C-alpha positions in Angstrom: -31.0 -29.1 -23.8 -32.4 -26.4 -21.4 -31.7 -22.8 -22.1 -29.8 -20.8 -19.6 -31.6 -17.7 -18.5 -29.7 -14.6 -17.7 -30.8 -12.8 -14.6 -30.8 -9.1 -15.0 -29.7 -7.5 -11.8 -30.8 -4.0 -11.0 -28.1 -1.5 -11.0 -26.9 -0.3 -7.5 -26.7 3.3 -8.8 -30.4 3.9 -8.6 -30.2 5.7 -5.2 -26.8 7.2 -5.8 -26.7 10.9 -4.9 -26.6 13.3 -7.8 -23.1 14.8 -6.9 -21.6 11.3 -6.8 -23.2 10.2 -10.1 -21.9 13.4 -11.8 -18.4 12.8 -10.4 -18.5 9.2 -11.6 -19.4 10.2 -15.1 -16.6 12.8 -15.1 -14.1 10.0 -14.0 -15.4 7.7 -16.7 -17.0 5.1 -14.4 -19.8 3.2 -16.0 -22.7 3.3 -13.5 -24.2 0.1 -15.0 -21.3 -2.0 -13.8 -20.8 -0.2 -10.5 -20.3 -2.9 -7.8 -21.3 -1.0 -4.7 -21.4 2.4 -3.1 -21.5 3.6 0.5 -22.3 6.9 2.1 -19.9 7.9 4.8 -21.0 9.9 8.0 -19.3 13.0 6.7 -21.4 13.0 3.5 -18.8 11.6 1.1 -19.5 8.6 -1.1 -17.2 5.7 -1.7 -17.7 4.1 -5.1 -16.5 0.5 -5.6 -16.0 -0.4 -9.3 -16.3 -3.8 -10.7 -12.5 -4.0 -11.2 -11.9 -3.3 -7.5 -10.9 0.3 -7.7 -12.3 2.6 -5.0 -13.1 6.3 -5.4 -14.1 8.7 -2.6 -16.3 11.6 -3.8 -17.0 14.4 -1.4 -20.0 16.7 -1.8 -19.0 20.2 -3.2 
């Protein structure tokens, strides 16, 4: 029986801005399971969690 190999996907939080990463940690968001993040034109960052919740973090 062949073994199934688990593919390790790189985290999307590698290029996350520092202010957004700090805010995510304050909110208790695990960056290893972060589904996606997007930078808005005004400089704010939208964090999309694995459970579907969205958080908007503005630079302070």
